[in-house]
mmCIF file as Biopython writes it, N, C-alpha, C and O atoms, coordinates in Angstrom:
data_model
#
loop_
_atom_site.group_PDB
_atom_site.id
_atom_site.type_symbol
_atom_site.label_atom_id
_atom_site.label_alt_id
_atom_site.label_comp_id
_atom_site.label_asym_id
_atom_site.label_entity_id
_atom_site.label_seq_id
_atom_site.pdbx_PDB_ins_code
_atom_site.Cartn_x
_atom_site.Cartn_y
_atom_site.Cartn_z
_atom_site.occupancy
_atom_site.B_iso_or_equiv
_atom_site.auth_seq_id
_atom_site.auth_asym_id
_atom_site.pdbx_PDB_model_num
ATOM 1   N N  . UNK A ? 1  ? 86.763 -35.952 -85.026  1.0 0.0 1  A 1 
ATOM 2   C CA . UNK A ? 1  ? 85.421 -36.136 -85.578  1.0 0.0 1  A 1 
ATOM 3   C C  . UNK A ? 1  ? 85.035 -34.969 -86.493  1.0 0.0 1  A 1 
ATOM 4   O O  . UNK A ? 1  ? 84.488 -35.169 -87.578  1.0 0.0 1  A 1 
ATOM 5   N N  . UNK A ? 2  ? 85.330 -33.751 -86.038  1.0 0.0 2  A 1 
ATOM 6   C CA . UNK A ? 2  ? 85.002 -32.565 -86.838  1.0 0.0 2  A 1 
ATOM 7   C C  . UNK A ? 2  ? 85.813 -32.570 -88.131  1.0 0.0 2  A 1 
ATOM 8   O O  . UNK A ? 2  ? 85.306 -32.227 -89.199  1.0 0.0 2  A 1 
ATOM 9   N N  . UNK A ? 3  ? 87.087 -32.966 -88.016  1.0 0.0 3  A 1 
ATOM 10  C CA . UNK A ? 3  ? 87.927 -33.029 -89.217  1.0 0.0 3  A 1 
ATOM 11  C C  . UNK A ? 3  ? 87.377 -34.019 -90.232  1.0 0.0 3  A 1 
ATOM 12  O O  . UNK A ? 3  ? 87.406 -33.758 -91.435  1.0 0.0 3  A 1 
ATOM 13  N N  . UNK A ? 4  ? 86.882 -35.137 -89.762  1.0 0.0 4  A 1 
ATOM 14  C CA . UNK A ? 4  ? 86.312 -36.153 -90.646  1.0 0.0 4  A 1 
ATOM 15  C C  . UNK A ? 4  ? 85.093 -35.602 -91.383  1.0 0.0 4  A 1 
ATOM 16  O O  . UNK A ? 4  ? 84.946 -35.800 -92.589  1.0 0.0 4  A 1 
ATOM 17  N N  . UNK A ? 5  ? 84.224 -34.911 -90.651  1.0 0.0 5  A 1 
ATOM 18  C CA . UNK A ? 5  ? 83.023 -34.315 -91.264  1.0 0.0 5  A 1 
ATOM 19  C C  . UNK A ? 5  ? 83.428 -33.254 -92.285  1.0 0.0 5  A 1 
ATOM 20  O O  . UNK A ? 5  ? 82.863 -33.183 -93.376  1.0 0.0 5  A 1 
ATOM 21  N N  . UNK A ? 6  ? 84.417 -32.426 -91.916  1.0 0.0 6  A 1 
ATOM 22  C CA . UNK A ? 6  ? 84.890 -31.395 -92.847  1.0 0.0 6  A 1 
ATOM 23  C C  . UNK A ? 6  ? 85.456 -32.029 -94.120  1.0 0.0 6  A 1 
ATOM 24  O O  . UNK A ? 6  ? 85.218 -31.537 -95.223  1.0 0.0 6  A 1 
ATOM 25  N N  . UNK A ? 7  ? 86.205 -33.121 -93.963  1.0 0.0 7  A 1 
ATOM 26  C CA . UNK A ? 7  ? 86.771 -33.805 -95.128  1.0 0.0 7  A 1 
ATOM 27  C C  . UNK A ? 7  ? 85.674 -34.377 -96.017  1.0 0.0 7  A 1 
ATOM 28  O O  . UNK A ? 7  ? 85.749 -34.282 -97.242  1.0 0.0 7  A 1 
ATOM 29  N N  . UNK A ? 8  ? 84.652 -34.972 -95.397  1.0 0.0 8  A 1 
ATOM 30  C CA . UNK A ? 8  ? 83.547 -35.554 -96.167  1.0 0.0 8  A 1 
ATOM 31  C C  . UNK A ? 8  ? 82.789 -34.465 -96.921  1.0 0.0 8  A 1 
ATOM 32  O O  . UNK A ? 8  ? 82.466 -34.629 -98.097  1.0 0.0 8  A 1 
ATOM 33  N N  . UNK A ? 9  ? 82.509 -33.360 -96.244  1.0 0.0 9  A 1 
ATOM 34  C CA . UNK A ? 9  ? 81.790 -32.248 -96.881  1.0 0.0 9  A 1 
ATOM 35  C C  . UNK A ? 9  ? 82.627 -31.655 -98.015  1.0 0.0 9  A 1 
ATOM 36  O O  . UNK A ? 9  ? 82.104 -31.363 -99.091  1.0 0.0 9  A 1 
ATOM 37  N N  . UNK A ? 10 ? 83.921 -31.480 -97.771  1.0 0.0 10 A 1 
ATOM 38  C CA . UNK A ? 10 ? 84.799 -30.925 -98.806  1.0 0.0 10 A 1 
ATOM 39  C C  . UNK A ? 10 ? 84.860 -31.859 -100.016 1.0 0.0 10 A 1 
ATOM 40  O O  . UNK A ? 10 ? 84.827 -31.406 -101.160 1.0 0.0 10 A 1 
ATOM 41  N N  . UNK A ? 11 ? 84.948 -33.152 -99.756  1.0 0.0 11 A 1 
ATOM 42  C CA . UNK A ? 11 ? 84.997 -34.133 -100.849 1.0 0.0 11 A 1 
ATOM 43  C C  . UNK A ? 11 ? 83.693 -34.131 -101.642 1.0 0.0 11 A 1 
ATOM 44  O O  . UNK A ? 11 ? 83.704 -34.203 -102.870 1.0 0.0 11 A 1 
ATOM 45  N N  . UNK A ? 12 ? 82.576 -34.048 -100.933 1.0 0.0 12 A 1 
ATOM 46  C CA . UNK A ? 12 ? 81.268 -34.019 -101.601 1.0 0.0 12 A 1 
ATOM 47  C C  . UNK A ? 12 ? 81.131 -32.766 -102.457 1.0 0.0 12 A 1 
ATOM 48  O O  . UNK A ? 12 ? 80.634 -32.826 -103.582 1.0 0.0 12 A 1 
ATOM 49  N N  . UNK A ? 13 ? 81.575 -31.628 -101.920 1.0 0.0 13 A 1 
ATOM 50  C CA . UNK A ? 13 ? 81.491 -30.376 -102.673 1.0 0.0 13 A 1 
ATOM 51  C C  . UNK A ? 13 ? 82.374 -30.443 -103.916 1.0 0.0 13 A 1 
ATOM 52  O O  . UNK A ? 13 ? 81.972 -30.003 -104.993 1.0 0.0 13 A 1 
ATOM 53  N N  . UNK A ? 14 ? 83.566 -30.988 -103.766 1.0 0.0 14 A 1 
ATOM 54  C CA . UNK A ? 14 ? 84.482 -31.119 -104.902 1.0 0.0 14 A 1 
ATOM 55  C C  . UNK A ? 14 ? 83.894 -32.034 -105.968 1.0 0.0 14 A 1 
ATOM 56  O O  . UNK A ? 14 ? 83.942 -31.721 -107.158 1.0 0.0 14 A 1 
ATOM 57  N N  . UNK A ? 15 ? 83.345 -33.153 -105.546 1.0 0.0 15 A 1 
ATOM 58  C CA . UNK A ? 15 ? 82.742 -34.099 -106.486 1.0 0.0 15 A 1 
ATOM 59  C C  . UNK A ? 15 ? 81.565 -33.464 -107.212 1.0 0.0 15 A 1 
ATOM 60  O O  . UNK A ? 15 ? 81.430 -33.610 -108.427 1.0 0.0 15 A 1 
ATOM 61  N N  . UNK A ? 16 ? 80.714 -32.760 -106.474 1.0 0.0 16 A 1 
ATOM 62  C CA . UNK A ? 16 ? 79.558 -32.096 -107.087 1.0 0.0 16 A 1 
ATOM 63  C C  . UNK A ? 16 ? 80.018 -31.068 -108.113 1.0 0.0 16 A 1 
ATOM 64  O O  . UNK A ? 16 ? 79.456 -30.978 -109.204 1.0 0.0 16 A 1 
ATOM 65  N N  . UNK A ? 17 ? 81.042 -30.292 -107.761 1.0 0.0 17 A 1 
ATOM 66  C CA . UNK A ? 17 ? 81.574 -29.284 -108.682 1.0 0.0 17 A 1 
ATOM 67  C C  . UNK A ? 17 ? 82.103 -29.949 -109.958 1.0 0.0 17 A 1 
ATOM 68  O O  . UNK A ? 17 ? 81.838 -29.479 -111.064 1.0 0.0 17 A 1 
ATOM 69  N N  . UNK A ? 18 ? 82.853 -31.047 -109.794 1.0 0.0 18 A 1 
ATOM 70  C CA . UNK A ? 18 ? 83.403 -31.746 -110.960 1.0 0.0 18 A 1 
ATOM 71  C C  . UNK A ? 18 ? 82.295 -32.293 -111.856 1.0 0.0 18 A 1 
ATOM 72  O O  . UNK A ? 18 ? 82.385 -32.209 -113.081 1.0 0.0 18 A 1 
ATOM 73  N N  . UNK A ? 19 ? 81.260 -32.848 -111.250 1.0 0.0 19 A 1 
ATOM 74  C CA . UNK A ? 19 ? 80.145 -33.399 -112.029 1.0 0.0 19 A 1 
ATOM 75  C C  . UNK A ? 19 ? 79.435 -32.290 -112.797 1.0 0.0 19 A 1 
ATOM 76  O O  . UNK A ? 19 ? 79.107 -32.454 -113.972 1.0 0.0 19 A 1 
ATOM 77  N N  . UNK A ? 20 ? 79.199 -31.161 -112.131 1.0 0.0 20 A 1 
ATOM 78  C CA . UNK A ? 20 ? 78.525 -30.026 -112.781 1.0 0.0 20 A 1 
ATOM 79  C C  . UNK A ? 20 ? 79.370 -29.506 -113.940 1.0 0.0 20 A 1 
ATOM 80  O O  . UNK A ? 20 ? 78.845 -29.249 -115.024 1.0 0.0 20 A 1 
ATOM 81  N N  . UNK A ? 21 ? 80.671 -29.351 -113.720 1.0 0.0 21 A 1 
ATOM 82  C CA . UNK A ? 21 ? 81.540 -28.839 -114.778 1.0 0.0 21 A 1 
ATOM 83  C C  . UNK A ? 21 ? 81.616 -29.821 -115.947 1.0 0.0 21 A 1 
ATOM 84  O O  . UNK A ? 21 ? 81.658 -29.410 -117.106 1.0 0.0 21 A 1 
ATOM 85  N N  . UNK A ? 22 ? 81.634 -31.110 -115.641 1.0 0.0 22 A 1 
ATOM 86  C CA . UNK A ? 22 ? 81.662 -32.122 -116.692 1.0 0.0 22 A 1 
ATOM 87  C C  . UNK A ? 22 ? 80.391 -32.044 -117.540 1.0 0.0 22 A 1 
ATOM 88  O O  . UNK A ? 22 ? 80.448 -32.125 -118.767 1.0 0.0 22 A 1 
ATOM 89  N N  . UNK A ? 23 ? 79.247 -31.886 -116.876 1.0 0.0 23 A 1 
ATOM 90  C CA . UNK A ? 23 ? 77.962 -31.782 -117.575 1.0 0.0 23 A 1 
ATOM 91  C C  . UNK A ? 23 ? 77.933 -30.532 -118.448 1.0 0.0 23 A 1 
ATOM 92  O O  . UNK A ? 23 ? 77.508 -30.583 -119.602 1.0 0.0 23 A 1 
ATOM 93  N N  . UNK A ? 24 ? 78.391 -29.397 -117.885 1.0 0.0 24 A 1 
ATOM 94  C CA . UNK A ? 24 ? 78.407 -28.155 -118.656 1.0 0.0 24 A 1 
ATOM 95  C C  . UNK A ? 24 ? 79.326 -28.286 -119.867 1.0 0.0 24 A 1 
ATOM 96  O O  . UNK A ? 24 ? 79.002 -27.804 -120.952 1.0 0.0 24 A 1 
ATOM 97  N N  . UNK A ? 25 ? 80.470 -28.937 -119.681 1.0 0.0 25 A 1 
ATOM 98  C CA . UNK A ? 25 ? 81.408 -29.121 -120.784 1.0 0.0 25 A 1 
ATOM 99  C C  . UNK A ? 25 ? 80.794 -29.983 -121.875 1.0 0.0 25 A 1 
ATOM 100 O O  . UNK A ? 25 ? 80.910 -29.665 -123.058 1.0 0.0 25 A 1 
ATOM 101 N N  . UNK A ? 26 ? 80.141 -31.072 -121.485 1.0 0.0 26 A 1 
ATOM 102 C CA . UNK A ? 26 ? 79.500 -31.947 -122.476 1.0 0.0 26 A 1 
ATOM 103 C C  . UNK A ? 26 ? 78.386 -31.214 -123.214 1.0 0.0 26 A 1 
ATOM 104 O O  . UNK A ? 26 ? 78.232 -31.369 -124.425 1.0 0.0 26 A 1 
ATOM 105 N N  . UNK A ? 27 ? 77.603 -30.407 -122.477 1.0 0.0 27 A 1 
ATOM 106 C CA . UNK A ? 27 ? 76.539 -29.628 -123.121 1.0 0.0 27 A 1 
ATOM 107 C C  . UNK A ? 27 ? 77.126 -28.641 -124.122 1.0 0.0 27 A 1 
ATOM 108 O O  . UNK A ? 27 ? 76.600 -28.464 -125.221 1.0 0.0 27 A 1 
ATOM 109 N N  . UNK A ? 28 ? 78.229 -27.999 -123.723 1.0 0.0 28 A 1 
ATOM 110 C CA . UNK A ? 28 ? 78.875 -27.024 -124.601 1.0 0.0 28 A 1 
ATOM 111 C C  . UNK A ? 28 ? 79.404 -27.703 -125.861 1.0 0.0 28 A 1 
ATOM 112 O O  . UNK A ? 28 ? 79.243 -27.182 -126.965 1.0 0.0 28 A 1 
ATOM 113 N N  . UNK A ? 29 ? 80.032 -28.859 -125.696 1.0 0.0 29 A 1 
ATOM 114 C CA . UNK A ? 29 ? 80.548 -29.603 -126.851 1.0 0.0 29 A 1 
ATOM 115 C C  . UNK A ? 29 ? 79.403 -29.993 -127.778 1.0 0.0 29 A 1 
ATOM 116 O O  . UNK A ? 29 ? 79.504 -29.855 -128.997 1.0 0.0 29 A 1 
ATOM 117 N N  . UNK A ? 30 ? 78.320 -30.478 -127.194 1.0 0.0 30 A 1 
ATOM 118 C CA . UNK A ? 30 ? 77.171 -30.913 -127.991 1.0 0.0 30 A 1 
ATOM 119 C C  . UNK A ? 30 ? 76.568 -29.747 -128.765 1.0 0.0 30 A 1 
ATOM 120 O O  . UNK A ? 30 ? 76.265 -29.884 -129.950 1.0 0.0 30 A 1 
ATOM 121 N N  . UNK A ? 31 ? 76.388 -28.595 -128.104 1.0 0.0 31 A 1 
ATOM 122 C CA . UNK A ? 31 ? 75.785 -27.449 -128.794 1.0 0.0 31 A 1 
ATOM 123 C C  . UNK A ? 31 ? 76.734 -26.902 -129.858 1.0 0.0 31 A 1 
ATOM 124 O O  . UNK A ? 31 ? 76.291 -26.493 -130.931 1.0 0.0 31 A 1 
ATOM 125 N N  . UNK A ? 32 ? 78.035 -26.892 -129.566 1.0 0.0 32 A 1 
ATOM 126 C CA . UNK A ? 32 ? 79.004 -26.417 -130.554 1.0 0.0 32 A 1 
ATOM 127 C C  . UNK A ? 32 ? 79.037 -27.337 -131.761 1.0 0.0 32 A 1 
ATOM 128 O O  . UNK A ? 32 ? 79.125 -26.882 -132.902 1.0 0.0 32 A 1 
ATOM 129 N N  . UNK A ? 33 ? 78.965 -28.641 -131.498 1.0 0.0 33 A 1 
ATOM 130 C CA . UNK A ? 33 ? 78.985 -29.617 -132.581 1.0 0.0 33 A 1 
ATOM 131 C C  . UNK A ? 33 ? 77.755 -29.452 -133.475 1.0 0.0 33 A 1 
ATOM 132 O O  . UNK A ? 33 ? 77.858 -29.496 -134.701 1.0 0.0 33 A 1 
ATOM 133 N N  . UNK A ? 34 ? 76.599 -29.263 -132.852 1.0 0.0 34 A 1 
ATOM 134 C CA . UNK A ? 34 ? 75.363 -29.093 -133.616 1.0 0.0 34 A 1 
ATOM 135 C C  . UNK A ? 34 ? 75.445 -27.816 -134.457 1.0 0.0 34 A 1 
ATOM 136 O O  . UNK A ? 34 ? 75.071 -27.811 -135.630 1.0 0.0 34 A 1 
ATOM 137 N N  . UNK A ? 35 ? 75.940 -26.734 -133.843 1.0 0.0 35 A 1 
ATOM 138 C CA . UNK A ? 35 ? 76.055 -25.467 -134.556 1.0 0.0 35 A 1 
ATOM 139 C C  . UNK A ? 35 ? 77.045 -25.593 -135.716 1.0 0.0 35 A 1 
ATOM 140 O O  . UNK A ? 35 ? 76.793 -25.079 -136.805 1.0 0.0 35 A 1 
ATOM 141 N N  . UNK A ? 36 ? 78.164 -26.272 -135.488 1.0 0.0 36 A 1 
ATOM 142 C CA . UNK A ? 36 ? 79.166 -26.446 -136.534 1.0 0.0 36 A 1 
ATOM 143 C C  . UNK A ? 36 ? 78.586 -27.250 -137.686 1.0 0.0 36 A 1 
ATOM 144 O O  . UNK A ? 36 ? 78.797 -26.907 -138.849 1.0 0.0 36 A 1 
ATOM 145 N N  . UNK A ? 37 ? 77.858 -28.317 -137.375 1.0 0.0 37 A 1 
ATOM 146 C CA . UNK A ? 37 ? 77.255 -29.144 -138.425 1.0 0.0 37 A 1 
ATOM 147 C C  . UNK A ? 37 ? 76.273 -28.338 -139.263 1.0 0.0 37 A 1 
ATOM 148 O O  . UNK A ? 37 ? 76.253 -28.472 -140.487 1.0 0.0 37 A 1 
ATOM 149 N N  . UNK A ? 38 ? 75.453 -27.498 -138.618 1.0 0.0 38 A 1 
ATOM 150 C CA . UNK A ? 38 ? 74.497 -26.670 -139.358 1.0 0.0 38 A 1 
ATOM 151 C C  . UNK A ? 38 ? 75.231 -25.674 -140.246 1.0 0.0 38 A 1 
ATOM 152 O O  . UNK A ? 38 ? 74.887 -25.508 -141.416 1.0 0.0 38 A 1 
ATOM 153 N N  . UNK A ? 39 ? 76.242 -25.012 -139.691 1.0 0.0 39 A 1 
ATOM 154 C CA . UNK A ? 39 ? 76.992 -24.035 -140.474 1.0 0.0 39 A 1 
ATOM 155 C C  . UNK A ? 39 ? 77.694 -24.697 -141.648 1.0 0.0 39 A 1 
ATOM 156 O O  . UNK A ? 39 ? 77.734 -24.143 -142.747 1.0 0.0 39 A 1 
ATOM 157 N N  . UNK A ? 40 ? 78.248 -25.881 -141.417 1.0 0.0 40 A 1 
ATOM 158 C CA . UNK A ? 40 ? 78.939 -26.597 -142.485 1.0 0.0 40 A 1 
ATOM 159 C C  . UNK A ? 40 ? 77.965 -26.988 -143.590 1.0 0.0 40 A 1 
ATOM 160 O O  . UNK A ? 40 ? 78.285 -26.887 -144.774 1.0 0.0 40 A 1 
ATOM 161 N N  . UNK A ? 41 ? 76.777 -27.434 -143.197 1.0 0.0 41 A 1 
ATOM 162 C CA . UNK A ? 41 ? 75.773 -27.829 -144.187 1.0 0.0 41 A 1 
ATOM 163 C C  . UNK A ? 41 ? 75.369 -26.615 -145.032 1.0 0.0 41 A 1 
ATOM 164 O O  . UNK A ? 41 ? 75.241 -26.724 -146.252 1.0 0.0 41 A 1 
ATOM 165 N N  . UNK A ? 42 ? 75.168 -25.456 -144.385 1.0 0.0 42 A 1 
ATOM 166 C CA . UNK A ? 42 ? 74.818 -24.256 -145.141 1.0 0.0 42 A 1 
ATOM 167 C C  . UNK A ? 42 ? 75.965 -23.845 -146.062 1.0 0.0 42 A 1 
ATOM 168 O O  . UNK A ? 42 ? 75.744 -23.428 -147.199 1.0 0.0 42 A 1 
ATOM 169 N N  . UNK A ? 43 ? 77.184 -23.969 -145.557 1.0 0.0 43 A 1 
ATOM 170 C CA . UNK A ? 43 ? 78.346 -23.601 -146.368 1.0 0.0 43 A 1 
ATOM 171 C C  . UNK A ? 43 ? 78.440 -24.486 -147.605 1.0 0.0 43 A 1 
ATOM 172 O O  . UNK A ? 43 ? 78.630 -23.985 -148.713 1.0 0.0 43 A 1 
ATOM 173 N N  . UNK A ? 44 ? 78.309 -25.790 -147.425 1.0 0.0 44 A 1 
ATOM 174 C CA . UNK A ? 44 ? 78.415 -26.733 -148.542 1.0 0.0 44 A 1 
ATOM 175 C C  . UNK A ? 44 ? 77.278 -26.520 -149.530 1.0 0.0 44 A 1 
ATOM 176 O O  . UNK A ? 44 ? 77.511 -26.488 -150.738 1.0 0.0 44 A 1 
ATOM 177 N N  . UNK A ? 45 ? 76.040 -26.371 -149.034 1.0 0.0 45 A 1 
ATOM 178 C CA . UNK A ? 45 ? 74.915 -26.185 -149.956 1.0 0.0 45 A 1 
ATOM 179 C C  . UNK A ? 45 ? 75.063 -24.864 -150.704 1.0 0.0 45 A 1 
ATOM 180 O O  . UNK A ? 45 ? 74.742 -24.789 -151.890 1.0 0.0 45 A 1 
ATOM 181 N N  . UNK A ? 46 ? 75.541 -23.829 -150.030 1.0 0.0 46 A 1 
ATOM 182 C CA . UNK A ? 46 ? 75.770 -22.547 -150.691 1.0 0.0 46 A 1 
ATOM 183 C C  . UNK A ? 46 ? 76.868 -22.634 -151.732 1.0 0.0 46 A 1 
ATOM 184 O O  . UNK A ? 46 ? 76.780 -22.026 -152.799 1.0 0.0 46 A 1 
ATOM 185 N N  . UNK A ? 47 ? 77.902 -23.393 -151.412 1.0 0.0 47 A 1 
ATOM 186 C CA . UNK A ? 47 ? 79.022 -23.573 -152.343 1.0 0.0 47 A 1 
ATOM 187 C C  . UNK A ? 47 ? 78.561 -24.261 -153.625 1.0 0.0 47 A 1 
ATOM 188 O O  . UNK A ? 47 ? 78.871 -23.805 -154.726 1.0 0.0 47 A 1 
ATOM 189 N N  . UNK A ? 48 ? 77.824 -25.352 -153.478 1.0 0.0 48 A 1 
ATOM 190 C CA . UNK A ? 48 ? 77.360 -26.076 -154.663 1.0 0.0 48 A 1 
ATOM 191 C C  . UNK A ? 48 ? 76.303 -25.284 -155.414 1.0 0.0 48 A 1 
ATOM 192 O O  . UNK A ? 48 ? 76.211 -25.368 -156.639 1.0 0.0 48 A 1 
ATOM 193 N N  . UNK A ? 49 ? 75.513 -24.523 -154.690 1.0 0.0 49 A 1 
ATOM 194 C CA . UNK A ? 49 ? 74.526 -23.666 -155.347 1.0 0.0 49 A 1 
ATOM 195 C C  . UNK A ? 49 ? 75.244 -22.628 -156.208 1.0 0.0 49 A 1 
ATOM 196 O O  . UNK A ? 49 ? 74.831 -22.341 -157.331 1.0 0.0 49 A 1 
ATOM 197 N N  . UNK A ? 50 ? 76.321 -22.074 -155.664 1.0 0.0 50 A 1 
ATOM 198 C CA . UNK A ? 50 ? 77.120 -21.093 -156.409 1.0 0.0 50 A 1 
ATOM 199 C C  . UNK A ? 50 ? 77.728 -21.695 -157.661 1.0 0.0 50 A 1 
ATOM 200 O O  . UNK A ? 50 ? 77.754 -21.047 -158.708 1.0 0.0 50 A 1 
ATOM 201 N N  . UNK A ? 51 ? 78.218 -22.926 -157.572 1.0 0.0 51 A 1 
ATOM 202 C CA . UNK A ? 51 ? 78.786 -23.608 -158.741 1.0 0.0 51 A 1 
ATOM 203 C C  . UNK A ? 51 ? 77.703 -23.832 -159.796 1.0 0.0 51 A 1 
ATOM 204 O O  . UNK A ? 51 ? 77.929 -23.596 -160.982 1.0 0.0 51 A 1 
ATOM 205 N N  . UNK A ? 52 ? 76.531 -24.286 -159.362 1.0 0.0 52 A 1 
ATOM 206 C CA . UNK A ? 52 ? 75.438 -24.557 -160.300 1.0 0.0 52 A 1 
ATOM 207 C C  . UNK A ? 52 ? 75.022 -23.281 -161.017 1.0 0.0 52 A 1 
ATOM 208 O O  . UNK A ? 52 ? 74.805 -23.297 -162.229 1.0 0.0 52 A 1 
ATOM 209 N N  . UNK A ? 53 ? 74.909 -22.186 -160.291 1.0 0.0 53 A 1 
ATOM 210 C CA . UNK A ? 53 ? 74.494 -20.917 -160.902 1.0 0.0 53 A 1 
ATOM 211 C C  . UNK A ? 53 ? 75.556 -20.448 -161.894 1.0 0.0 53 A 1 
ATOM 212 O O  . UNK A ? 53 ? 75.227 -19.940 -162.965 1.0 0.0 53 A 1 
ATOM 213 N N  . UNK A ? 54 ? 76.818 -20.617 -161.541 1.0 0.0 54 A 1 
ATOM 214 C CA . UNK A ? 54 ? 77.902 -20.160 -162.400 1.0 0.0 54 A 1 
ATOM 215 C C  . UNK A ? 54 ? 77.900 -20.899 -163.737 1.0 0.0 54 A 1 
ATOM 216 O O  . UNK A ? 54 ? 78.203 -20.304 -164.771 1.0 0.0 54 A 1 
ATOM 217 N N  . UNK A ? 55 ? 77.566 -22.170 -163.727 1.0 0.0 55 A 1 
ATOM 218 C CA . UNK A ? 55 ? 77.653 -22.969 -164.949 1.0 0.0 55 A 1 
ATOM 219 C C  . UNK A ? 55 ? 76.346 -23.080 -165.710 1.0 0.0 55 A 1 
ATOM 220 O O  . UNK A ? 55 ? 76.296 -23.737 -166.750 1.0 0.0 55 A 1 
ATOM 221 N N  . UNK A ? 56 ? 75.288 -22.454 -165.218 1.0 0.0 56 A 1 
ATOM 222 C CA . UNK A ? 56 ? 74.016 -22.539 -165.946 1.0 0.0 56 A 1 
ATOM 223 C C  . UNK A ? 56 ? 73.878 -21.432 -166.966 1.0 0.0 56 A 1 
ATOM 224 O O  . UNK A ? 56 ? 72.867 -21.358 -167.664 1.0 0.0 56 A 1 
#
């Protein structure tokens, strides 16, 4: 009986840990993606701005 309870608790703890890590990973991917998109937009706008200034 004690072994069964220990197994259930261990399984629950493992599942909770996996869910938390999955959530943290998704949050990290989302924030990195947003940051990359912003940086890319600034890079592209700066690049075209530089071209426009050079040819004016």
